[in-house]
C-alpha positions as CSV (number, residue, x, y, z in Angstrom):
1,M,0.0,0.0,0.0
2,V,2.8,2.4,1.0
3,S,4.8,1.5,-2.2
4,A,1.7,2.1,-4.3
5,L,1.2,5.5,-2.6
6,L,4.8,6.5,-3.2
7,L,4.6,5.5,-6.8
8,L,1.5,7.6,-7.2
9,V,3.2,10.6,-5.6
10,A,6.3,10.2,-7.8
11,A,4.1,10.0,-10.9
12,A,2.3,13.2,-9.9
13,A,5.6,14.9,-9.3
14,L,7.0,13.9,-12.7
15,A,3.8,15.1,-14.4
16,A,4.0,18.4,-12.6
17,E,7.6,18.9,-13.5
18,H,6.8,18.1,-17.2
19,G,4.0,20.7,-17.1
20,A,6.2,23.3,-15.6
21,A,8.7,22.8,-18.4
22,S,6.4,24.2,-21.1
23,D,4.4,27.3,-21.6
24,P,1.5,27.5,-19.1
25,S,-2.1,27.0,-20.3
26,P,-4.0,30.3,-21.0
27,L,-6.7,31.3,-18.6
28,Q,-8.8,33.1,-21.3
29,D,-9.3,33.1,-25.1
30,F,-6.5,35.5,-25.7
31,C,-4.2,38.0,-24.0
32,V,-3.1,40.4,-26.7
33,A,0.3,41.8,-25.7
34,D,0.5,45.3,-24.3
35,T,3.9,46.2,-25.7
36,A,3.8,49.7,-24.1
37,S,3.5,48.3,-20.5
38,K,6.5,48.5,-18.3
39,V,5.3,45.6,-16.0
40,L,7.7,42.7,-16.0
41,V,5.9,39.3,-16.2
42,N,6.5,35.9,-17.8
43,G,5.4,37.0,-21.2
44,L,3.7,40.4,-21.7
45,P,0.8,42.0,-19.9
46,C,-2.6,41.9,-21.6
47,K,-4.3,44.7,-23.4
48,D,-7.8,45.7,-22.2
49,P,-10.0,43.2,-24.2
50,A,-12.3,46.1,-25.1
51,T,-9.4,47.7,-27.1
52,V,-8.5,44.5,-29.1
53,V,-8.8,44.8,-32.9
54,P,-8.4,42.3,-35.8
55,D,-4.9,43.6,-36.5
56,D,-3.8,42.3,-33.2
57,F,-4.0,38.8,-34.7
58,F,-2.5,39.7,-38.1
59,F,1.0,40.0,-39.6
60,S,2.0,41.0,-43.1
61,G,5.3,40.6,-45.0
62,V,6.2,37.0,-44.7
63,D,6.5,36.9,-48.5
64,K,9.8,38.8,-48.2
65,P,13.1,38.0,-46.4
66,G,13.7,39.6,-43.0
67,S,16.2,42.3,-42.1
68,M,17.9,40.5,-39.2
69,A,21.1,39.4,-40.9
70,N,23.7,37.0,-39.6
71,R,26.7,37.7,-41.8
72,R,28.9,35.2,-40.1
73,Y,26.7,32.3,-41.2
74,G,24.9,33.8,-44.2
75,F,21.2,33.8,-43.2
76,T,18.5,36.4,-42.4
77,A,15.5,36.1,-40.1
78,L,12.1,37.7,-39.9
79,L,10.3,37.4,-36.5
80,V,6.6,37.1,-37.1
81,Q,5.3,39.2,-34.3
82,I,1.6,38.8,-33.7
83,P,0.4,40.4,-30.4
84,G,-2.6,38.1,-30.2
85,L,-0.3,35.0,-29.7
86,N,0.9,36.3,-26.4
87,T,0.7,33.5,-23.7
88,L,-0.6,31.0,-26.3
89,G,2.7,29.1,-26.4
90,V,3.6,29.5,-30.1
91,S,5.8,31.7,-32.2
92,H,6.9,31.9,-35.9
93,A,9.8,33.1,-38.0
94,R,10.9,33.2,-41.6
95,V,14.6,32.2,-42.3
96,D,16.4,32.8,-45.6
97,V,19.8,31.0,-46.2
98,E,22.2,31.9,-49.0
99,P,23.7,29.1,-51.2
100,G,26.6,27.4,-49.4
101,C,25.6,29.0,-46.1
102,T,24.2,27.5,-42.9
103,V,22.2,27.9,-39.8
104,P,24.8,26.3,-37.6
105,P,24.2,23.6,-35.0
106,H,22.0,25.1,-32.3
107,S,19.2,24.3,-30.0
108,H,16.0,25.9,-28.6
109,P,15.7,25.0,-24.9
110,R,12.1,26.1,-24.5
111,A,10.3,24.8,-27.7
112,T,9.9,22.2,-30.3
113,E,10.3,23.4,-33.9
114,T,8.6,22.6,-37.2
115,V,10.0,23.9,-40.4
116,L,8.3,24.3,-43.8
117,V,10.5,24.8,-46.9
118,L,9.0,27.7,-48.9
119,E,11.7,27.9,-51.6
120,G,14.9,26.0,-52.5
121,S,16.3,22.9,-50.8
122,V,18.4,22.4,-47.7
123,Y,20.2,19.6,-45.8
124,F,18.5,19.5,-42.4
125,G,18.9,17.4,-39.3
126,F,19.1,17.0,-35.6
127,V,21.1,14.9,-33.1
128,T,19.6,13.2,-30.1
129,S,21.0,13.6,-26.6
130,S,23.6,11.3,-25.0
131,P,24.2,8.4,-24.8
132,A,22.6,7.7,-28.2
133,N,23.8,10.8,-30.1
134,K,21.8,9.6,-33.1
135,L,21.6,11.7,-36.3
136,F,18.3,12.2,-38.0
137,D,18.9,14.1,-41.3
138,K,17.2,14.6,-44.6
139,V,17.4,16.8,-47.7
140,L,14.3,19.0,-47.7
141,R,12.7,20.6,-50.8
142,K,9.9,23.1,-51.4
143,G,6.8,21.9,-49.6
144,D,8.6,19.6,-47.2
145,V,8.1,19.8,-43.5
146,F,10.5,18.6,-40.8
147,A,10.0,18.5,-37.0
148,V,12.6,19.0,-34.3
149,P,12.1,17.9,-30.7
150,Q,12.6,20.4,-27.9
151,G,16.1,21.1,-26.8
152,V,18.0,18.9,-29.3
153,V,20.9,20.2,-31.4
154,H,19.8,20.8,-35.0
155,F,21.2,22.5,-38.1
156,L,20.5,23.3,-41.8
157,Y,22.8,23.8,-44.7
158,N,21.9,25.2,-48.1
159,N,23.7,22.9,-50.4
160,G,21.8,24.1,-53.4
161,T,22.4,26.9,-56.0
162,A,19.6,29.3,-55.0
163,T,18.6,31.0,-51.7
164,A,16.4,28.8,-49.5
165,A,13.5,30.2,-47.6
166,L,11.9,28.4,-44.6
167,Y,9.0,29.1,-42.3
168,A,9.6,27.9,-38.7
169,T,6.9,27.4,-36.1
170,F,8.0,27.0,-32.4
171,G,6.0,25.3,-29.7
172,G,6.7,28.1,-27.2
173,Q,6.4,31.9,-27.0
174,N,10.1,32.4,-26.5
175,A,12.0,29.4,-27.8
176,G,15.4,30.7,-26.9
177,Q,18.5,29.9,-29.0
178,L,21.8,28.4,-28.1
179,I,24.6,28.4,-30.8
180,P,27.5,26.4,-29.2
181,A,30.1,27.8,-31.7
182,D,29.3,31.4,-30.8
183,E,29.0,30.7,-27.0
184,L,32.2,28.7,-26.7
185,F,34.5,30.5,-29.1
186,G,33.1,34.0,-28.9
187,T,32.8,34.6,-25.2
188,G,36.2,34.2,-23.7
189,V,36.0,30.6,-22.5
190,A,39.6,29.4,-21.7
191,E,41.3,28.2,-24.8
192,D,43.2,25.3,-23.0
193,L,39.8,24.0,-21.8
194,L,38.4,24.2,-25.3
195,A,41.5,22.4,-26.7
196,K,40.9,19.5,-24.3
197,A,37.1,19.4,-25.0
198,F,37.6,19.3,-28.8
199,L,40.6,17.0,-28.7
200,T,42.9,19.5,-30.4
201,D,45.7,21.9,-29.5
202,K,45.5,25.4,-28.1
203,E,46.9,27.0,-31.2
204,T,44.0,25.6,-33.3
205,V,41.5,26.9,-30.8
206,H,43.1,30.3,-30.8
207,K,42.8,30.5,-34.6
208,I,39.1,29.5,-34.5
209,A,38.3,31.9,-31.6
210,A,39.9,34.8,-33.5
211,K,37.3,34.4,-36.2
212,F,34.6,35.0,-33.6
213,Q,36.0,38.3,-32.4
214,S,35.1,40.2,-35.6
C-alpha cells in the first residue's frame, strides 16, 4: 500500500515537472500583448480586451526576407510578431539562407520546432542527446516539413544553388536559442579548456576563436 502511494506521488511529481517545463495554459481566449506596458511578467501583460482589434491577430510581410542578418553564417531572419499570440505558447519566423551557407548547430531550450520549406532545398537534421547521439537528417525541398524535438541540437545547410526560404513554427512563445560555436569561441572561454574538450591543441582553438572576435 505504501509502495503504491509512493509510486502515485512520484508519478504526480513527474507530471507536474513536465507541465512546468512548457508554456502555461492560458486562462482566457486571448491575452493580446500590451507592448507599451513596463510591467515585468513571464510574457507580456494583456491589453484591455475592449481595445483589441483584428490587426492584433495579423502580420503582413512573410512573403519577403527579414532584415535581421547574420553575416557570419549567411542567413537572415524575420520574426513574425503577432500580439494576439501572447501567452498561447507558439511563435513563428521566416529564415532565408544563401547558397553554401548555414544555420549552424544550435538548440531551442524552450520549444519544439517545425520547419516548412518555402523555396529551394536544404540539408536539415538533428542529433539526439547522450548516450545515443543519433543523427536524423534529410534533404528537404519546397513543400517539405520537418520536426525537431525540444532542446536537441539541429542544423541546416543550403547545399543548393539558390537562396532557400523556410517558415519555422515554435511550440513556445520564447523558444530561446543556443549556438555552441558562438558561445564557446566568442565569449572568452579558456582556450586550453576548449582544446581539451575538442581533442585538439590550443593554437588551433586560438585560430578559431579569432574568427569570432570580428
